[in-house]
GUTOR-15724 format. One record per residue (C-alpha): x, y, z; residue number from 0. Coordinates in pm, whole numbers, padded with zeros to 5 digits, m for minus. Layout:
BEGIN
ATOM:c1:c2:c3:i
ATOM:X:Y:Z:NUM .
...
***
This chain:
BEGIN
ATOM:c1:c2:c3:i
ATOM:00441:m01873:01775:0 .
ATOM:00711:m01743:01548:1 .
ATOM:01028:m01616:01698:2 .
ATOM:01152:m01273:01598:3 .
ATOM:01514:m01194:01516:4 .
ATOM:01436:m00827:01581:5 .
ATOM:01487:m00869:01957:6 .
ATOM:01791:m01095:01948:7 .
ATOM:02000:m00850:02154:8 .
ATOM:01734:m00659:02342:9 .
ATOM:01834:m00519:02684:10 .
ATOM:01659:m00284:02925:11 .
ATOM:01738:m00202:03287:12 .
ATOM:01485:m00035:03518:13 .
ATOM:01498:00057:03886:14 .
ATOM:01237:00179:04131:15 .
ATOM:01281:00264:04500:16 .
ATOM:00976:00291:04726:17 .
ATOM:00911:00308:05099:18 .
ATOM:00787:00006:05291:19 .
ATOM:00420:00101:05277:20 .
ATOM:00144:m00130:05159:21 .
ATOM:00016:00153:04940:22 .
ATOM:00347:00138:04752:23 .
ATOM:00241:m00192:04594:24 .
ATOM:00005:m00010:04354:25 .
ATOM:00289:00217:04246:26 .
ATOM:00518:m00084:04196:27 .
ATOM:00264:m00277:03989:28 .
ATOM:00169:00024:03776:29 .
ATOM:00538:00098:03714:30 .
ATOM:00601:m00266:03621:31 .
ATOM:00308:m00270:03378:32 .
ATOM:00451:00037:03204:33 .
ATOM:00768:m00162:03125:34 .
ATOM:00598:m00437:02925:35 .
ATOM:00727:m00488:02574:36 .
ATOM:00496:m00618:02299:37 .
ATOM:00716:m00920:02225:38 .
ATOM:00679:m01057:02579:39 .
ATOM:00388:m01303:02602:40 .
ATOM:00107:m01172:02824:41 .
ATOM:00102:m01490:03036:42 .
ATOM:00475:m01457:03109:43 .
ATOM:00428:m01091:03203:44 .
ATOM:00138:m01173:03436:45 .
ATOM:00344:m01444:03606:46 .
ATOM:00628:m01196:03660:47 .
ATOM:00381:m00940:03792:48 .
ATOM:00244:m01198:04037:49 .
ATOM:00592:m01290:04156:50 .
ATOM:00687:m00923:04193:51 .
ATOM:00376:m00858:04404:52 .
ATOM:00441:m01165:04617:53 .
ATOM:00807:m01074:04666:54 .
ATOM:00719:m00716:04758:55 .
ATOM:00459:m00841:05005:56 .
ATOM:00718:m01072:05162:57 .
ATOM:00953:m00780:05218:58 .
ATOM:00677:m00587:05396:59 .
ATOM:00556:m00878:05609:60 .
ATOM:00886:m01046:05690:61 .
ATOM:01207:m00858:05607:62 .
ATOM:01085:m00508:05704:63 .
ATOM:00835:m00615:05969:64 .
ATOM:01023:m00438:06251:65 .
ATOM:01180:m00163:06044:66 .
ATOM:01046:00191:05991:67 .
ATOM:00803:00235:05702:68 .
ATOM:01051:00475:05544:69 .
ATOM:01293:00185:05492:70 .
ATOM:01348:00166:05115:71 .
ATOM:01266:m00130:04898:72 .
ATOM:01463:m00130:04575:73 .
ATOM:01330:m00312:04272:74 .
ATOM:01531:m00387:03961:75 .
ATOM:01384:m00523:03640:76 .
ATOM:01610:m00639:03363:77 .
ATOM:01445:m00733:03037:78 .
ATOM:01649:m00931:02790:79 .
ATOM:01555:m01087:02458:80 .
ATOM:01436:m01412:02619:81 .
ATOM:01472:m01348:02990:82 .
ATOM:01323:m01129:03262:83 .
ATOM:01521:m01078:03583:84 .
ATOM:01356:m00934:03893:85 .
ATOM:01553:m00830:04201:86 .
ATOM:01380:m00709:04515:87 .
ATOM:01627:m00564:04766:88 .
ATOM:01551:m00545:05139:89 .
ATOM:01724:m00444:05462:90 .
ATOM:01602:m00732:05680:91 .
ATOM:01803:m00991:05866:92 .
ATOM:01758:m01242:05583:93 .
ATOM:01634:m01597:05585:94 .
ATOM:01722:m01941:05450:95 .
ATOM:01516:m01982:05134:96 .
ATOM:01651:m02330:05064:97 .
ATOM:01519:m02447:05402:98 .
ATOM:01182:m02288:05322:99 .
ATOM:01175:m02465:04984:100 .
ATOM:01222:m02798:05162:101 .
ATOM:00947:m02715:05408:102 .
ATOM:00706:m02616:05130:103 .
ATOM:00788:m02928:04928:104 .
ATOM:00638:m03128:05215:105 .
ATOM:00299:m02968:05147:106 .
ATOM:00119:m02638:05189:107 .
ATOM:m00204:m02546:05356:108 .
ATOM:m00434:m02431:05075:109 .
ATOM:m00643:m02234:05323:110 .
ATOM:m00357:m02054:05496:111 .
ATOM:m00356:m01674:05467:112 .
ATOM:00017:m01670:05396:113 .
ATOM:00311:m01899:05339:114 .
ATOM:00244:m01981:04973:115 .
ATOM:00497:m01741:04818:116 .
ATOM:00771:m01998:04770:117 .
ATOM:00518:m02234:04612:118 .
ATOM:00413:m01957:04371:119 .
ATOM:00778:m01891:04282:120 .
ATOM:00844:m02262:04231:121 .
ATOM:00546:m02289:03996:122 .
ATOM:00623:m01984:03782:123 .
ATOM:00993:m01892:03797:124 .
ATOM:01274:m02065:03614:125 .
ATOM:01505:m01970:03900:126 .
ATOM:01444:m01816:04238:127 .
ATOM:01690:m01754:04519:128 .
ATOM:01734:m01524:04815:129 .
ATOM:02080:m01378:04854:130 .
ATOM:02179:m01287:05210:131 .
ATOM:02438:m01016:05249:132 .
ATOM:02645:m00959:05561:133 .
ATOM:02555:m00588:05545:134 .
ATOM:02185:m00679:05594:135 .
ATOM:02101:m00581:05240:136 .
ATOM:01953:m00888:05078:137 .
ATOM:01767:m00956:04758:138 .
ATOM:01518:m01193:04611:139 .
ATOM:01631:m01298:04264:140 .
ATOM:01368:m01420:04020:141 .
ATOM:01448:m01529:03665:142 .
ATOM:01182:m01605:03406:143 .
ATOM:01264:m01726:03056:144 .
ATOM:01030:m01681:02760:145 .
ATOM:01003:m01719:02386:146 .
ATOM:00947:m01375:02234:147 .
ATOM:00649:m01311:02014:148 .
ATOM:00702:m01187:01662:149 .
ATOM:00616:m00821:01652:150 .
ATOM:00427:m00727:01341:151 .
ATOM:00466:m00359:01247:152 .
ATOM:00138:m00168:01211:153 .
***
């Protein structure tokens, strides 16, 4: 696919804050879909959408498990010319993602109801990390690179 010089210096920053309700996932995914640019390959966008949904779900199930549903989840999306950065901020106690990566590398249960998130991230992200903060505000960082599509004016 041809590469377009039109988006050489493209930059967008978006932020959404929602409560820790399962029903908020629809709002998050609809918001994310509204951000898609035509030069981002559909497959790349779908992978980012999957990782965003998985990361959001992990905040609900793990990080905010014992916190009030009003606890905010902040999502940042940064779209660059050849890079998408997702940050999902939580208020949980944090966890050791590197240890979880090691655990998952030893095999996953294909029939388990949960526990496959890190495997999904490993398969689709170019970089994934979980940054623990001493103030209990942590974030999942997901970076996905892509080759932009040429946008043909209509």
